[in-house]
N, C-alpha and C positions, 0 to 999 in steps of 0.2 A: 884281964889276962895281960901278963908280961911277957913280952918277947924275949928271944935270946940275947938281945943286946941290953936287956934291963929296962927298956922302956915300954910303956903301954900300948897296946895295939887295938886299933879300930875294929868296929863290926865286920867291915869290907875286908879287913886283913884276916880276920878269923875266918870268912868266908873262903878266901883264897886258899889258906891253909887247909881247910876241910876238903877243898876240891883236889888238892895235892895229895892228901891223905887217901882219898878214894882212888886216885888214878895211879900213883906211883909206887914202886916197890921200896920195903924198908931200908934197903941199902943204897938208894939212890941218893944223889946230891940234893935234889929238891926236897925230899923227905926229910933230910938232915936239918932243913931249914925252919921246920915246923917246931913251934915251941914245946918243949918237952912236957909241960904241964898239960897242953891241949892234947899231946898225944896219950897220956895216961888217962885222961878224962874221956877220951874217944874210945880207947881199948876196953876200958870198964864199962861202957855203956851197952846194955843188954838189948836184944832184939825188941822192938816194940817200945822201948822206954824212952823217956824224954829228959832233958836236962837243960839246964841255963848256963851260958858263959858269958860273963861279963867282959864287954870290950871298954875302950876308954870313951866311948859315946853311947854307952847303953848296953842293956843285955839282948843276947841272942839265944834263940831256942833252937836245940840241937836234938834230933832224934835218929835212931837207927832203924832201918827197913829191914824187911824180912829177908831181902838179898844181901843183908849184913854191910850196906853202903850206909853212909851218914849224910844226913841232909840238915841244912840250917834254914830256918823258917823266918 
């Protein structure tokens, strides 16, 4: 995953971005800091489905729960 600054981001940074994705509204300044590619992946993730996001230091499993929140495992 490449960040908004063009540099690879770590798994911990992906986890932090997912926390912001779950917590903040789309118009907030914090939400604007999430990489656009990650927002697209998370928006298209269906309830009960899992995908993998590659960070600079390995893959991270990402799932959408029934309550429509996203969890990184």
